[in-house]
C-alpha positions, 0 to 999 in steps of 0.5 A: 842835810845830806849831800846830792850825788854828783853827775859827771858831765862835759868833763866835770863833776856837777851837783844841783844847787842847794835848794834843789828838790831830790830823792832820798836814797837809803841804806838797804839794811838800816834805812839810814839816808846815804845821799840825795839824787836830783838832776834839777838844772842839768843840761842833758842836751848839752851832755849828749852833744858833748858826747857826740862831738868831743867824745866821738872825736877822741875815740875815733882817733884810736884803733880797735886794739888801742881801745881794747888796751884801754879797757884792760887799763880800766879793769886794772884801775878798778881792781886796784881800788875795788875795796872801796867798791865792796865797802859801798856795795854793802850799803845796797844790801849786797853780801860779799858774794853778791858784790863779787858777782857785781864788781869782779864780774864787771871788771871781768867783762872789761878784761874779756872785751880787751882780749877779744878786741885784740884777738878778733878785731883788726888794728884799724877803725873799720871791721870787715864782714864776710868774703869779697864778692866779685862783681865783674869778670875782669876783677875791676869791680868788687863788693864787700861789707864793712862795719863803721862806728855809729856817729852818736852816743850810747845811752845806758839806762840801768837797773838797780840790781847790778850797779857796776856789772850792769854799767860795765857790760854795756860800756865795754862793747860800746867803747870798743866800737868807738861810741861814747857812753852816757850812764844813767844808773838806777836811783836806789844804788846809783851811788855805787855806780858813781864811785866806779865812774869816779875811779875811772875818771881819777885814773886819767885813762878815759879819752875826753868825753868817752864816759859821762854819768847822769845821777837822777831822772832823765824825763826828756832824754828821748826828746834829745836823741837822734839818728846814730844814737843808741839806747841800752835799757835794763829794767821792767818789761812795761817800762821798756815797752813805753820807751820803745813807743817814743817817736825817736825810736819808732821813726827817728832811727834811734837804736833801742835794745832792751833786757827786761824781767822775765819769768825764767824757768828751771826744769827737773828731768824725770830721771833726776829723782831724789838721791841722784846728782842731778836732783842735788844740783837742781836744788842747790841751783834753785836755792842759789837763785832764790837767795843770791842778790836776794833774788833780785836778778833778771835771770833768777829762777821764777818757775821750778818745773818738776815731775809731779812725783818729785814735787814733795822731795824738791820742797823738802830739799829746798826747805832743808837747804835754806835752813842750813845755808841761808842767814838773813841780815845786814851784809856787814854782819859776820856770817850773813849769806843773804842781804835785804832788797835794794829798798823798802819800796822794792820790799813792799812791791815784792810782797804785793806781787807775792800776794797776787801769786797767792790770790791766783792759787799759789801756796807758800810752802817754804818761808813766810811773808811775815817780817823776818828776824835778821842779823844786825851789823853788831851781831845781834838778832831781831826785827829790822822795820827800816830794812828791806828784808824779805825771807826766801819764799817758795810757792806751790801751784797745784794748777800749773796752767794758772796765768799769774804764775807765768806772768807775775814776777816778784823780783826778790827771793821768790820762786814758784813750783809747778808740776808736769807729767810729760816732757811736752807739757814741761816744754809748754809750761816753759813757753808760757812765760812768753820769752825768757832770758834763760831756762835750765834743764837738769837731766842726765838723759840725752834724749830728754835733754835734746827734746826739751832743748829743741822745743824751748830754745826759740823762747829763750836767749840762753839755756843751761844743760845741767848734769853730774858731768858739769855740775861742779864746773857750771857757772850757774843758771843766773850768770851771763857770760861776756862771750855768750849772748844775754837777752831773750825774745818776747817778754825778755825784751827782744834784745841781745847784749854781750855775746863777744864781738856781737855786742860791739857790732850792735854799736856799728853800722854794716854797709855794703861797699862796691868799688875797685880793688884799690878803693876797697883796699884803701877803705878796709886796710886789707889788700884786694886782688887787683890793687897796687903792689910794691915789689922789693928785694926784701921778703915781706916776712923779714920786715918789721911791722913799722916797715911793712905796708899793704901791698908789699910783695916779693917777686922771685925770678922765674925758674923751672921746677924739676922732679928732683926739686919736688922729691927734695922738698918732700923728703925735707918736709917729711911729706913722703 
C-alpha cells in the first residue's frame, strides 16, 4: 500500500498509523497513485501551541536583519537541491516552464525579502512608523508609532496550483516579521510542498518551531485559533467566505486575509488593430495565460475584452498561435508545452464550468471539450483517460452583458471573448467581474490608457499597461511580483499579499506610543531629542559599530566663525 505523506510538527516528522483512512493523490498525467494524505491522529492544537511558544521564542531572539540573512540561506539551500523539486513537480502536471514560475519564483521571493529586510528594516526587533509627534512645549512628552510582532502563529492555507511559490510567498514576510508559520498545502500537490519543507528542515537552518507542515485536512483548525494568530488563505471565493464567517475571525480577533479566484480581464485598445505591436503582444499574452500552468492561475485572463471590429482577428490569431505553440501532454515528454490539470477531479470541474458558460450563451470558437489526444512520456501520442487533460478553449459571447461570463470561472485553460464599442463600456465590463486580482490594457494611446486605468483601478489589485515599449520586458499579466501588492477587492478576496515590506507589516501590530524621549529611545532604538547623550573625545564617525552607542555625540569647543572661514569653506567645497 502507498505510504502516507508525512507532516512536520513539533520538530519531528509525523505520519498516521497504518490503519488510518486517507485520500489518494495521483499523478496528474498518468493517474498513478503517488501518495496518500491523512491527518488522522494529529494533534493540531499542540502544533499551534508549539509555534506560539517555541517558535515565537526562537524568532524573537533574532533581529530583522538576522531573519533576513536566514531567508537568503533558505533560498540558497533550495537552489542547491531544486532539481529534486523539478522532478517531483512534473508529477503535478507542471511543465518545466510552469515549474520555473513555481520553484524558482518561490526562491526568488526569499531572495527579494532578504534584500528588502536588510535595506528597509532596522537591525532591531521594533519597526518605527512615521515621524515623531511633539506632544508638549518643552519636548518632554512625545508620541510615535511602532510595529511589533504579533504573538501568535501564521497559518497558511494554500491552493493546489503553486505548491512552492504559494508557500514561500507567505512564509517570507511572516518569518521576517518574526511569526512562526504552519503550512497547510492543498491535497493534490501537497507532496511537492512536503519536499520543499523537507529540504529546509534538512538544511539545519530553521529556528526551532519556526516552520511546521500539516499534510491533510484541518477541519477544526479555526476552533484552535485566537487573538494574535493570522490566517493567509488562497483558494475559492466561496470557501474564503465560509472561513471568514467563523467566530474566531468575526469576534475572536484572528486576522484573516484571502486571495481568491477572480474573473480577471484583459482589454485590447481600439488603436491596437491587427498588425500593430500591441495586437501581437495582446494575443501572445492571452495564449500564455490560457496555457501556462494549464490555465490554473488565480491571475489568468478569463475575459478577453476587445473592440467589436477586432473580434474575428483576435480569434484567428489565438487559434493560429495555439496550433503553433501548444503541445499538450505529459510534462516529462520532450517538446510538451502544456500539461494536464492537477487532478481528474479538477478536470471534471473545469468541464462542468465550461458547460455553464455554454449554457449561458458562450460558443466554443477555439478548441474542443472532447477528450484530447496527448503526447505521452514515451513520446507516443493518443488519449489519456486517466490523465487530467483539457485542451485550450476560447469561448465567444455575443452578449457581453451575460451574467455567467462575469461570474463563472472555469479554472483551467479557458477564456471568454467579449466585445465593446466604447471605452466606457469596456471599463464597465471589467467592473462587472466584481473585483479582480489584475487587469491588463494593451494600447499605445496614452489617453485611452489613462481613461481605462482610472476607471478600473478601484476594481483591481494590480494593472498592467502593455504596449510596444514594454512588451519585451514585461513580466506578464499573470505574474505577481514580490515588490508589488498581490490581491484584490471584492470577489478577489479583499486581501493583500506581497508588496514588499507591506506584507511584513501585516504580521505586526501598529501601536501609538506616548512617553518621554528617554523611554521612546529605549523602546525604538532610535535617539530622540531630549534623551540622554554621551559626549567623548572621539567623533562617533570614527567608532566601529561594536563601539557605537545610541546617544553618542561629540561637543567641540565654541569658537567664532569668521567671514574668512566661510569663504575658505566655499572655495574648498566648490560652493561658490
